[in-house]
N, C-alpha and C positions, 0 to 999 in steps of 0.2 A: 504493500500500500504506500502510495506517494505521501510525502510529508506535506502538511498544510498548517498554516496559522491564520485564523480568521477571527476578526473582531466585528461585531455588529452592534452599533449604538452602545458601546461600552462606556460606563461611567464608573469612576472610582472616587469615593469620598473617604476622608479620614478626619478624626477629631484631634484638635490640638488646644492647649490651654495657654493663656497669656495673662500676665498680671499688670494691673495699672497701679503704679505707686501714687499714693495720696500726698497732698501737701501737708506741711506741718500743722496748719490750722485744722484740716480735715482729720488728721491723725489724733490731735488733742481732743477734738469733739467726739470722735468715735471711741476714744479711750474712756472719756467721761460717761459716754452713753453705753459703754460696755459692748461696743461693736468691733468687729474685726477691722484692722487697719489696712487691709488689702481686699480688693474685690477681684475675683477670678472671672474671666470671660472665656467661654468655650467657643471656638471657631470651627466651623465645618469647612474643611479644605476640599475643594473640588479639583482633584489633581488630573483626572482624565475626563474629557467632556464629549460625550456622544461620538466616540471614536470608532470609525469603521474602515477596514481595509482587509484585503486577502492576499496572502503570500503563498506561493506554490513552489513545488520542487524546483531546485536549481537557482532560486533567486538569492541575491546578496544585497541586503538592505542596510542603508545608512540612516541612522537617526540623528537629525540635526536640530539644534536648538540651544538657547542659552542655559546656563546653570539654573536648575529649578523649573525648566520648561515642562518636564514630565517624561524625559527620555528614560531615566533609570526606573521610574515608576512603571512605565510601559514594559520594560524588560522583566521586572518582578511580577507583573500581572501574567505575562506569557509563561514565566517559570512557575506559576501557581504559588508564589510566595505571598502575594497580596490578593485577597479575594475581591472580585468586582462587586460593585454596588448594584448594578443592573445592566441589562444588555446580554449579549451572547458571546462566549469565548469558545472557540473550537481549535484545539491543538492536536494534530495527528502526528505522532512521532515522539521520540524521547529527547527531552531537553538536556543539553549540557551547558551550564551557565558558568561564566568566568567573571564574577563581580563579587564584591564584599568577601574577598578571599579569606579573611581571618575569622569569618563566622563559623562557629562550631568548634573552635579551638578552646582547650582547657589549659590555662596558664600553669597549673600545678603539675600537669601530666607531661610525660616525655614526648619527644617528637614521634617516636614509634607508636606510642599510645594514641597520639593525636591523629595519626594516619587512619586508625580504626574509627575514632570518634567522628572525624569529618566525613569519612566514607559512609557511616551510618546516616549522617545528616543528609547526605546526597542520595540516599535511597539504596545504598549498596549493602551487601551482606558482609559480616566479618570474614567469612571464608574467601570471598572475592578480594577483599582488601589485603588479606594475608598473601594471596596469590600474586598480587601486583606490588607488594611492599618493597621488594628489592629494587624494582625499576624506579619506584618513586624516590627511594633513598639515593640511588645513583644519580638521578637527574637533579635532585635538590642540592647535592654535593655540599653538605654542611659539616662533613666530617664527624668527629666524635660527639658533636652537639646533638645528633639524632637521639642520643641516649640521655640527654639532659632535659630538665623541665623547660617548657616553652617560655617561661618568664625570664629565662637567662638569655634568650635570643635577641639579636638586634632586629630592627624593623625589616631590614633586607633579608635576613635569614628566615623570618616568618613568611615573607612574600615568596621566597624560593620554595619552601616546603608546601605552602598552600597552593602555589601554582602547579607544582609537580603532582600533587594529589588531584586537583581539579581537572587537569588535562589528561589524566589517565582514566577518568570516568567516561563510560560509553554514552553516546548520544548522537543523533543525526540533525538536531536543531541546535545550532550554536549561538549563544548569546554572549556578546562581548561588551564590556564597559571599561574604558581606559583604566587598565589595571596595573601596569608596570611602573609604579611610582617609586620603587626602591630596588636595590640590587646593583651589583657592579656591571661594568660594560660587557664583560664576557657572558654573564648570565642573561642580560637583556637581549643580546644577539641570539643566544641559544633559545630563549623564550620566544622571540619573534619568529624564528625558524619553525618552532613547534606550532605556533599559532597559525602560520601560513599553511602548514601541513593539515591542521584541523579544518581550516577554511576550505581547502581543496576537497576534503573528504565529506564535509557537511552537506546535507540535502538542502538546508536553509540556514542562512547566517544573518544575524542582526548585529550591527556595530554602532554603538553610541560613542561618538568621538568629536573632538574639536580639530583634529588633524585633517584638514581638507584635502591635502595631497594624498594621504593614505586612503581616504574615503574614495577619491576618484580612481585610485589604482585598483582597489579590490571590490568595490561595490558596483552594482548595476542599476540600483533604484534608490531613491532617497525620499524619506518622510521628514518634513519640516514641522516641528511641534512648537507651539507658542502658547504659554499659559494653559497647557492641557488640551489645546485644540490642534487638530491636524490641519495645517494651513496649506500644505502642498504635498502631492504624491505623484512622482513621475521619474523620468530618467535622472540618473545621479548628477550629471553635469548641470541639468536645469535646476535640480534641487539645490545644489551648491550656489548657483547664481541667485536663486530666490532667497536663500539664507543670507547671502552677502547684502542683498538689498534691504532685508530686515535690519541687519546690523547698521547699515549706513543711515537708515531713517532714524534710528535711536541716537546716533552720534550727531 
């Protein structure tokens, strides 16, 4: 069965809290009246708004938009990390997600133990994770630290281990969010080579990135998102031009 990702009028809401700090006069009055000195307001954030599109086997999708536009939220919806509020979501295929790499790590546990823990979070069995453990350790290349608690790792070492684990998990729908923020030059080059290999093998690929050169090189179609709205859906070069126009208007 061919891979498909389809959204039909999908909305995603979540709740957040914010506090309004009161003036000294209000605080004194509230104290004398035995009222709380802060008032909490709950805001309903509408992060994806009536979003509809269909992606089919073989497509390479770029997600374009400013920080907070909704790109990462969309990836998490496709990965079934965030539940949608309404609409229809249809994902045919197995998702392999490469974002929030440190999720599922236990600081007090060793690197070897965390291979199992993160694998379980990603839906794998302990037996499968033990089977691929040596390959993960070899790729991460963090030496004896693999036997030490994760809390002793540098940020770069955590990224290396997390990346090694995540890229060994099977899946034909690849979700990428600019992930290589740490690590030495040699590892970054090795990681890029592995990502390109994953992209070649993937049935469908989504990439959220601000690197417009890379987007043009590896994507065929672009979705431009602005404040949770799908503003443009079309060939990647046209999507990049549309996104640049949005940026120019803001400046």
